[in-house]
C-alpha positions in Angstrom: 118.5 69.4 112.0 121.5 71.8 113.2 123.1 70.8 116.9 124.8 68.9 118.8 126.3 65.2 116.6 123.4 62.7 118.4 120.5 65.5 118.8 118.8 63.6 115.4 118.7 60.7 116.7 117.9 61.7 120.5 114.8 63.9 118.5 114.1 60.1 116.6 113.9 58.2 119.5 111.8 60.9 121.0 113.8 62.5 123.9 111.8 64.3 126.0 114.2 66.7 127.3 115.2 67.7 123.5 111.7 68.3 122.5 110.7 70.3 125.3 113.9 72.5 124.4 112.5 73.2 120.8 109.3 73.4 121.8 110.2 76.2 124.0 112.3 77.7 121.0 110.8 77.5 117.8 107.2 77.8 119.4 107.2 82.0 119.1 107.7 82.2 115.7 105.3 78.8 114.8 103.0 81.2 117.2 103.9 84.7 114.5 102.9 82.2 111.6 99.8 80.9 113.2 98.4 84.3 113.9 99.4 86.2 110.7 96.9 83.6 109.4 94.2 83.3 112.1 94.4 86.8 113.2 92.9 85.2 116.2 95.2 84.4 118.8 93.6 81.0 120.6 93.4 79.5 117.0 96.4 80.5 116.4 98.1 78.8 119.9 95.7 76.1 119.1 97.4 75.6 115.9 100.9 75.5 117.1 99.6 72.6 119.7 98.7 70.7 116.5 101.3 71.3 114.8 103.5 70.2 118.0 101.5 67.1 118.2 102.2 65.9 114.3 105.6 67.4 114.5 106.1 64.7 117.2 104.1 61.5 115.2 106.2 62.5 112.1 109.7 63.3 113.7 111.3 60.6 112.0 110.5 62.2 108.7 113.3 65.4 110.0 116.2 64.1 107.6 114.5 64.6 104.8 114.3 68.0 105.6 117.2 68.7 107.1 116.1 72.5 108.7 114.2 71.9 111.6 112.6 75.5 111.1 111.9 75.0 107.7 110.1 71.6 108.2 108.2 72.5 111.4 106.8 76.0 109.8 105.6 73.8 106.5 103.7 71.6 109.6 102.3 74.7 110.7 100.9 76.3 107.2 99.5 73.0 106.4 97.4 72.6 109.3 96.4 76.4 109.3 95.1 74.8 105.7 94.0 71.9 107.1 92.2 73.7 109.9 91.1 76.8 107.2 89.6 74.6 105.0 87.3 72.9 108.4 86.6 76.4 109.6 85.5 77.5 106.4 83.6 74.6 105.5 81.4 74.9 108.9 80.8 78.1 108.5 80.8 79.7 105.4 77.4 82.3 105.0 77.1 83.0 101.6 75.5 86.8 103.3 78.7 87.6 104.2 80.3 87.7 100.9 77.7 90.9 100.0 78.7 92.8 103.4 81.5 95.5 103.6 82.2 95.5 107.0 82.6 100.0 107.6 86.3 101.0 109.1 86.3 101.1 112.5 86.9 104.2 114.3 90.3 104.2 115.8 89.8 105.5 119.1 89.6 102.4 120.7 93.3 100.9 119.0 93.1 97.3 120.4 89.3 96.8 118.7 90.5 98.7 115.6 94.2 96.0 115.5 91.8 93.0 115.8 89.4 94.5 113.2 92.8 94.6 111.1 94.3 91.7 112.0 90.4 89.9 111.0 90.9 91.9 107.5 94.2 90.7 107.5 93.1 87.2 107.2 90.0 87.4 105.5 91.9 88.8 102.3 94.6 86.3 103.5 91.4 83.8 102.4 91.3 85.1 98.7 94.7 84.1 98.0 96.2 80.9 96.6 98.2 79.2 98.8 101.2 79.3 97.2 100.6 83.1 97.7 99.2 83.0 100.8 102.6 81.0 102.3 104.5 84.1 100.3 102.8 86.9 101.8 103.1 85.4 105.1 107.1 84.5 105.1 108.0 87.4 102.9 105.8 90.7 104.5 103.9 88.8 108.2 107.5 87.4 109.3 110.0 89.0 107.2 111.9 86.5 105.8 114.3 87.1 103.0 113.2 86.4 99.2 116.1 83.8 99.2 114.3 82.4 102.7 111.5 81.9 101.3 112.1 80.1 98.6 114.2 77.9 100.7 111.6 77.7 102.8 109.0 76.5 100.0 111.2 74.8 97.5 110.7 77.1 95.1 113.2 79.7 92.8 113.8 83.5 93.9 111.5 84.5 90.9 108.8 82.6 91.3 108.5 84.3 94.9 108.9 87.7 93.7 106.3 87.0 90.8 104.0 85.1 93.6 104.0 88.1 95.7 103.5 90.8 93.6 100.5 88.9 92.1 99.3 88.2 96.1 100.1 91.9 96.6 97.8 93.0 93.4 95.1 90.8 94.6 95.2 92.0 98.5 95.4 95.7 97.0 91.1 96.3 96.5 90.3 94.1 99.5 92.5 95.9 102.1 92.2 99.1 100.3 89.8 100.2 103.1 92.4 100.1 105.8 94.6 102.6 104.2 94.6 105.4 102.0 98.1 104.6 99.7 97.4 101.1 97.2 99.9 98.3 98.2 103.6 98.6 97.2 
């Protein structure tokens, strides 16, 4: 964790002032990550809250990570995966797999944006966890290949190859939303 000397000890000790500062500083980025997974602001906010509860409970594990933002993103991704498995098990509808939703008319921009977020979120569900992490970090959060590699603990070449395969898998799933194939 970067910061003044003693801040890691204060974090480990559960200093409420420091924790409040960290929540205020890092929550917007965690919310972006959760929103990319869910496409639903309510679920994204709930995910961020769960992330902070888990971060607080496991705060003494941070020394092994060294980077608070990477550690928090990892917790958030794990919460998304865990909650996603619960939702998928609870909400599984086999009939939904066979139906193609019509493309909404772009005249209602907020509804169109929500529908697109849902489509992206559903398409991301078809990827492996690693592919999903790379797409979210690289394409939705705009992180560099190096940052993705460091955050996920994999080689930069692996990030590039994983992104290539993920985009290839997403292309047919999102084709109805664009006239051109994904890069």
